[in-house]
N, C-alpha and C positions, 0 to 999 in steps of 0.2 A: 170120567166116570159115566157109564152108560145107564140111562134111566128108561124104564118102560112105561108107556101110558096104559092105564088100566081103567076098567069101568068101576065107578063108585056110585051106586044108586042109578039115577038117570043121567049122571054126569060122567066126565072123564077126569082122571087125576093121575098124579105121579106120586109114588111112594118114595120118600127120601130115606136113604140108609142112615143109620145112627152116626157113622163117621162123617157124612156130609152135614148132618145137623150140628155135630160138634164143631166142624170147621166154620159153619155159619154162625155159631154161638146162639142157636135158637132151639126151641122145644115145642111141644104141643101147645097150641093156643097162641103162639107168637105169629106175627105177620111178616111176610116176605114181599119184596117189591120186584117186579119184573121190569127192567129198564131196557129200552131199545137202544142199541149202540151201533156204530158202523160195522162192528165185527159180529153182531148178532144180538141175542138177548142175554142180559146179565141179571142173575138172581142174587138179591142182596137183602140184608136185614136193615140196611141204611135207608131212611126215609128222606129222599132228596127235597121234598116239599118242606118238611120240618126244618131241614138244614138252612134253607133260604129264609124261613121265618125267624130262625134263631140269629142269623146274620143281621137281619133288620133290627131285631130286638137289642142285640149287642151294640149296634151302631147308635141307637136311640139312647141306651144307657150310658154310653161314653159321652155323648153330646149333652145329656141332661143330668149328669152325675150330681151336680149341686142341688137341683130341684128334687131328685130322688132321695138324696140324703135328708133334706128338709121334711119330706113326706114321711120318711121312716121314723122321725123323732117324735 
């Protein structure tokens, strides 16, 4: 899909067609992340930093399951 860079106020931007927004499962107001890969730039709605934080949280929850159960009571 070919995208054109356009002027938006004093900045430059890209207008994403509806079909691309649907494939990314995003809409107005959502955030996208541009990740640099060996093949170029990847545009994604997936937040890699949040994924790392969630992995750490899940690891803590697995290791401290008994303590978390006591705190929930």
